[in-house]
C-alpha positions in Angstrom: -6.0 -6.4 33.9 -4.5 -5.7 30.4 -3.0 -8.3 28.2 1.2 -9.0 28.7 3.7 -12.1 28.5 2.6 -11.9 32.4 -1.1 -11.8 31.9 -1.3 -14.5 29.4 -1.9 -17.2 31.3 -5.1 -16.1 32.8 -6.7 -15.8 29.8 -9.7 -18.1 28.7 -9.0 -21.4 27.6 -11.1 -20.4 24.1 -8.2 -18.0 23.8 -5.8 -19.4 21.3 -1.7 -18.7 22.6 1.8 -18.6 20.7 3.4 -22.0 22.5 6.7 -21.1 20.8 9.5 -19.9 23.0 9.2 -15.6 22.6 12.5 -14.8 23.5 14.6 -17.1 22.1 13.7 -15.8 18.4 15.8 -13.5 16.6 14.5 -10.7 15.0 14.6 -11.4 11.1 11.9 -9.0 10.0 11.7 -4.7 10.6 8.4 -3.7 9.2 7.5 0.3 8.2 4.2 0.6 9.3 2.8 -1.6 11.3 -1.0 -1.2 11.3 -4.0 -3.4 11.8 -3.7 -4.8 8.3 -0.1 -5.9 8.9 -1.2 -7.3 12.2 -3.4 -9.2 11.1 -2.1 -10.3 7.9 2.0 -10.7 7.8 2.4 -10.9 11.7 -0.6 -13.4 11.8 1.7 -15.8 8.8 4.5 -14.9 10.5 3.1 -16.4 14.0 1.7 -19.4 12.1 5.4 -20.1 11.0 7.3 -19.8 13.9 4.7 -21.9 15.8 5.4 -24.6 13.6 9.1 -24.9 14.1 10.3 -21.9 11.7 13.0 -19.5 14.3 14.4 -15.9 14.1 11.4 -14.6 12.7 10.4 -12.2 15.3 9.2 -8.5 13.7 10.5 -5.6 15.2 7.9 -2.8 14.3 8.7 0.4 12.8 5.6 3.4 13.5 6.7 6.6 11.2 4.6 9.2 12.0 2.4 8.5 15.6 3.2 6.7 18.4 -0.7 5.3 18.9 0.7 1.8 18.3 3.8 1.4 20.3 1.5 2.5 23.0 -0.6 -0.3 22.1 1.7 -2.7 22.1 4.8 -1.8 23.9 3.1 -2.3 27.1 1.9 -5.4 26.3 5.1 -6.8 25.5 4.2 -7.0 22.1 1.8 -8.9 22.2 -1.9 -8.5 20.9 -5.3 -10.5 19.9 -6.5 -11.3 16.6 -10.4 -11.8 16.6 -11.9 -13.3 13.4 -15.1 -12.9 12.7 -17.8 -14.7 10.3 -21.6 -14.3 9.9 -22.1 -15.1 14.1 -19.1 -17.0 14.8 -16.1 -16.1 16.7 -12.4 -16.4 17.6 -9.8 -15.1 19.2 -6.2 -15.6 19.4 -2.9 -14.2 20.6 -0.5 -13.6 18.1 3.4 -13.2 19.4 5.3 -12.4 16.7 5.8 -8.5 17.1 8.6 -7.6 19.5 8.6 -4.2 19.7 7.5 -1.3 18.0 9.8 1.3 17.6 8.8 5.1 16.7 10.8 6.8 14.4 11.6 10.3 14.8 12.6 9.1 18.7 14.5 6.0 18.0 16.5 6.6 14.7 19.3 4.7 15.3 17.6 1.9 16.5 15.9 1.5 14.0 19.2 1.2 11.5 20.6 -0.9 13.9 17.8 -3.4 13.7 18.5 -2.9 10.0 22.0 -4.1 10.0 21.5 -6.8 12.6 23.0 -10.0 10.8 19.4 -11.9 12.1 17.6 -9.6 9.9 16.3 -11.1 6.3 13.6 -9.2 5.7 12.1 -5.3 5.3 8.3 -4.9 4.9 6.0 -2.6 4.3 2.4 -1.7 4.9 2.4 2.5 4.9 -0.1 2.6 2.4 -0.2 4.4 -1.2 1.2 7.8 -0.2 3.9 6.3 2.2 5.6 5.9 -1.3 6.2 9.5 -1.6 5.6 8.6 -5.4 4.8 11.4 -8.1 3.2 10.7 -11.8 5.1 8.7 -13.8 6.5 6.4 -10.5 9.1 9.2 -9.9 10.5 9.5 -6.6 9.3 13.1 -4.3 12.5 13.4 -2.6 10.9 15.9 -0.5 7.9 13.9 0.4 10.3 11.1 1.1 12.3 12.6 3.8 9.4 11.8 6.0 9.1 8.2 4.8 10.8 5.4 5.3 13.8 5.7 2.9 16.6 7.8 4.8 15.8 4.9 7.7 16.5 2.3 5.4 19.4 3.9 2.9 21.3 4.0 6.4 20.3 0.5 7.7 21.4 -0.9 4.4 25.0 1.4 4.2 25.6 -0.1 7.6 25.0 -3.8 6.4 27.0 -3.2 3.6 30.1 -2.0 5.2 29.8 -4.4 7.6 29.9 -6.8 4.6 26.6 -8.4 5.4 24.1 -9.7 2.7 21.1 -7.6 1.8 17.8 -7.4 2.2 14.7 -8.7 0.9 12.4 -5.3 0.5 8.8 -6.7 0.7 6.2 -4.6 -0.5 2.8 -5.2 1.4 0.6 -2.3 -0.2 -2.0 -1.7 -2.6 0.2 -0.9 -5.4 0.0 -2.2 -9.1 3.6 -3.9 -9.3 3.9 -3.0 -5.8 7.6 -4.5 -5.9 8.8 -3.2 -9.6 7.6 -0.1 -8.4 9.2 0.1 -4.5 12.5 -1.1 -6.0 12.6 1.8 -8.7 11.8 4.0 -5.8 14.5 3.0 -3.5 17.0 3.0 -6.4 16.0 6.6 -7.2 16.6 7.7 -3.5 20.1 5.8 -3.5 21.1 7.0 -7.4 20.7 11.0 -5.3 22.1 10.6 -2.0 24.9 7.3 -2.3 25.4 6.1 -5.8 27.9 3.6 -4.3 25.0 2.1 -2.1 23.0 2.2 -5.1 25.0 -0.3 -7.1 25.4 -2.2 -4.0 21.4 -2.6 -3.3 21.2 -3.7 -6.9 23.1 -6.3 -6.8 22.5 -7.2 -3.1 19.1 -7.1 -2.6 15.7 -8.1 -3.9 12.4 -6.7 -4.4 9.6 -9.0 -5.5 6.2 -8.1 -5.4 3.2 -9.1 -3.9 -0.5 -9.4 -3.6 -2.2 -9.0 -0.5 -5.7 -9.7 0.7 -7.9 -9.8 3.8 -10.3 -7.1 4.6 -9.3 -5.7 8.2 -12.0 -2.5 9.6 -10.6 0.0 11.8 -11.2 -1.5 15.7 -14.2 0.6 17.3 -14.8 0.8 20.6 -17.4 -1.3 20.4 -15.2 -4.0 19.8 -12.9 -3.8 21.6 -15.1 -3.6 25.0 -17.2 -6.1 23.8 -13.4 -8.3 23.7 -12.8 -7.6 27.0 -15.3 -8.6 28.5 -14.7 -11.8 26.2 -11.6 -12.4 27.4 -11.9 -10.7 31.1 -8.7 -8.3 30.2 -8.0 -5.2 28.4 -6.1 -5.4 24.7 -5.1 -2.3 23.3 -3.7 -3.7 20.5 -6.2 -5.9 19.2 -7.4 -6.3 15.2 -10.7 -7.3 13.8 -10.9 -9.3 11.1 -12.2 -11.6 8.8 -11.8 -15.9 8.5 -10.3 -15.4 4.7 -7.0 -14.4 3.5 -5.1 -14.3 0.7 -0.9 -13.8 0.3 0.7 -14.0 -3.1 3.9 -13.5 -3.3 7.0 -13.4 -6.2 9.6 -16.4 -5.1 12.3 -13.7 -5.3 13.8 -13.1 -2.1 18.0 -12.0 -1.1 18.1 -15.0 1.2 16.1 -16.8 4.1 12.3 -16.5 4.8 9.7 -17.9 7.1 7.7 -21.0 5.2 4.6 -18.6 4.6 3.8 -20.9 1.9 3.2 -24.2 4.8 0.2 -22.0 6.3 -1.7 -20.9 2.9 0.8 -17.9 1.1 1.1 -18.6 -2.1 4.8 -18.6 -3.6 4.4 -17.6 -7.5 6.6 -16.9 -10.5 4.4 -13.9 -11.7 2.3 -12.2 -9.2 0.3 -9.6 -11.8 -3.0 -11.9 -12.8 -3.6 -12.5 -8.6 -2.9 -8.4 -8.0 -4.8 -7.3 -11.3 -7.8 -9.2 -9.8 -7.7 -8.1 -7.0 -7.2 -4.0 -7.6 -9.9 -4.4 -10.2 -12.2 -6.6 -8.7 -12.3 -6.9 -4.8 -10.8 -3.1 -4.4 -12.4 -1.8 -7.9 -16.0 -2.8 -5.8 -14.8 -1.7 -2.8 -14.3 2.1 -3.8 -17.7 1.8 -5.8 -19.3 0.8 -2.8 -17.9 3.5 -0.5 -18.4 6.6 -2.5 -22.3 5.6 -4.0 -23.2 4.0 -0.2 -22.0 7.1 1.2 -24.2 9.1 -0.7 -27.3 7.1 -0.4 -26.6 7.4 3.7 -24.8 4.2 4.5 -22.3 3.7 7.2 -21.5 -0.2 6.4 -20.4 -2.2 3.8 -22.9 -5.1 4.5 -25.3 -1.7 4.5 -24.7 -1.2 0.8 -24.5 -4.7 0.0 -28.2 -4.9 1.1 -29.2 -2.2 -0.8 -30.5 -3.7 -4.4 -29.2 -1.0 -6.4 -25.7 -0.9 -4.8 -25.7 -4.9 -5.0 -26.1 -4.4 -8.6 -23.4 -2.1 -9.3 -21.1 -3.9 -7.4 -21.4 -7.1 -8.9 -21.6 -5.7 -12.6 -18.2 -4.7 -11.5 -16.8 -7.7 -9.8 -18.3 -9.5 -13.1 -18.8 -8.4 -16.4 -16.6 -5.1 -15.9 -13.3 -6.1 -14.1 -12.8 -9.6 -15.2 -12.5 -9.0 -19.3 -9.3 -6.6 -19.0 -7.6 -9.1 -16.3 -5.8 -12.4 -18.1 -5.8 -15.2 -15.1 -3.0 -17.3 -14.7 -3.3 -21.0 -15.1 -5.7 -22.6 -12.5 -7.0 -18.6 -11.0 -11.1 -19.2 -11.3 -12.1 -15.5 -11.6 -15.7 -16.6 -11.0 -15.0 -18.4 -7.8 -13.3 -15.3 -6.8 -16.8 -13.4 -7.5 -18.3 -15.6 -5.1 -16.0 -15.3 -2.7 -15.9 -11.7 -2.6 -19.8 -11.3 -2.7 -20.2 -13.0 0.1 -17.4 -11.0 1.9 -19.2 -7.7 1.4 -22.3 -9.3 2.8 -21.4 -10.0 6.3 -22.3 -8.0 8.7 -19.4 -9.4 11.8 -16.9 -7.2 9.8 -18.8 -3.5 10.1 -16.3 -2.3 7.6 -17.3 1.6 7.3 -17.6 2.7 4.4 -15.6 5.9 5.3 -12.3 4.4 6.2 -12.6 3.0 2.4 -13.0 6.3 0.9 -10.0 7.7 2.3 -6.9 8.7 -0.2 -9.5 7.8 -3.7 -7.0 10.0 -5.5 -4.1 7.4 -5.0 -6.2 4.6 -5.1 -8.5 4.8 -8.0 -6.3 5.1 -10.8 -5.8 1.5 -10.7 -8.9 0.3 -8.9 -11.4 2.3 -12.1 -9.8 4.4 -14.2 -7.4 1.5 -15.1 -10.8 -1.0 -15.7 -12.1 1.5 -17.8 -9.0 2.5 -20.7 -8.7 -1.5 -21.0 -12.7 -1.2 -21.8 -12.6 1.4 -24.0 -10.0 0.0 -25.9 -12.2 -3.0 -27.2 -15.4 -0.8 -27.3 -16.8 -2.1 -24.4 -18.5 0.3 -21.8 -18.1 1.0 -17.8 -21.7 1.9 -16.8 -20.9 0.8 -12.9 -18.1 2.5 -12.4 -19.2 5.5 -13.9 -21.9 5.6 -11.8 -19.0 5.2 -9.1 -16.7 7.9 -10.4 -19.6 10.7 -10.4 -19.9 9.5 -6.5 -16.7 9.8 -6.2 -17.3 13.8 -7.4 -19.8 13.9 -5.3 -18.1 12.8 -2.0 -15.8 15.8 -3.2 -18.5 18.4 -3.3 -20.1 17.1 0.1 -17.3 17.0 1.8 -18.3 15.3 5.1 -16.2 12.0 4.9 -13.1 13.5 2.3 -9.8 12.3 3.8 -7.7 12.7 0.8 -4.1 13.9 0.1 -5.7 16.2 -2.3 -8.9 16.7 -0.6 -8.9 20.7 0.4 -7.5 21.6 -3.6 -10.4 19.3 -5.0 -13.5 20.2 -2.4 -12.6 23.5 -3.2 -12.7 22.9 -7.1 -15.8 20.9 -6.7 -17.2 24.4 -4.9 -16.4 26.8 -6.8 -16.6 26.0 -10.3 -18.4 22.2 -10.4 -17.8 18.7 -11.2 -16.4 20.4 -14.5 -13.2 22.0 -12.6 -12.5 18.7 -10.8 -12.5 17.0 -14.1 -10.7 19.2 -15.8 -8.1 18.6 -13.1 -7.8 15.1 -12.7 -7.7 14.6 -16.7 -6.1 17.6 -17.5 -7.6 20.2 -19.1 -5.8 21.8 -21.1 -2.4 21.0 -20.2 -2.3 16.9 -19.5 0.8 17.5 -17.9 -0.2 19.4 -15.2 -3.6 16.8 -14.9 -3.8 14.4 -11.2 -3.7 11.1 -13.8 -1.5 11.8 -16.4 -2.8 9.5 -19.4 -6.4 8.9 -18.7 -7.1 12.2 -20.4 -9.7 10.2 -22.9 -11.5 9.0 -20.3 -13.0 11.8 -19.4 -15.3 12.5 -22.9 -16.0 8.7 -22.0 -17.5 10.0 -18.2 -19.1 12.8 -20.2 -20.7 10.5 -22.6 -21.8 8.1 -19.5 -23.2 10.6 -18.2 -20.7 11.5 -14.8 -18.9 13.8 -14.2 -20.5 16.6 -15.9 
């Protein structure tokens, strides 16, 4: 038996379920990139809002490249279970906020129709850093953008304009610094290239707030799914597993209506930047350090790396000493308490968060997780030995090759093989021509890394 609207009544009483009338709800959100994180975070917040009486916020998910999520959720009427784990405790609830998953290569017109529906007010995104098709300097790679969300969204916006409908709120929920500003800038570049009149309409009618999202969502394993099936008595191919902690900070800048997410723990603020910077440099920075150093030490999971005294010390150094001085905290934002939370979350063995999952796409993540911190500390005459050690472990990661999953992975692995660490450093930081660097603007850090024994 598989989870669906028909089989929900057969679930054990221990499984919480959505009680609102899903069929009576309009679809108010189109979400690009409906992976596990979205289902454990924004869809969960939206489910709570509708359970409390908000109406019209069902989600139409869009999968851009793979049918897997559509195959998981559509036979289940969009339903899935969210499993929260902490220590030895576990709770299971059914999430009802997802109506459908559309597969973009086959259902482009359906997606455009959802975007142009008068009931739609929000378009949200978890497409990962590389899904934005951004080149150096916040420029849009127009070739790569053709395979992302830009063409479909532009068609939907054009249809809304032609119908005389209001604009949409574009809500990035990806780990990008200033994600709203970046998304808005890139979307305008696409529209200015394809339809300048639509770009003008977009500027006047749409809003692109920034957000900060935080919840650890490991990739579901076969073991996880089998354990859940024995617990609930039926199969759920769309289940997600996560921690109890969740945080969502949203810039209060919407084009139209929105769910009452703030009644369920989300924070609506004027400026997201302090929260975003803390998350990127403290949580994500330590995560990437544990990933590369932990894999080099032979560990598989975050909690195993945290149980290694040397690696825990490095992570704590990033979280307590290296990142915080570079963050201008908002009023009431307690970075010491946040550091305590992070260390406890990382050490929890219930999550089983794989280091190889965190290590993916390093060339997209390292600048905002490590290099911005190092640059800020260098400007103050301070050092970042833990991050330097992490960078050295990343170079080992490239030379080793077993766990590399990165847009530039083949190129950098070949460089590491042929020319060693110095060749990778030259490619990343510019060597003789900074314009050819993988990370322009960080050239001065190459000398710093060399001085700290990392990279050469």
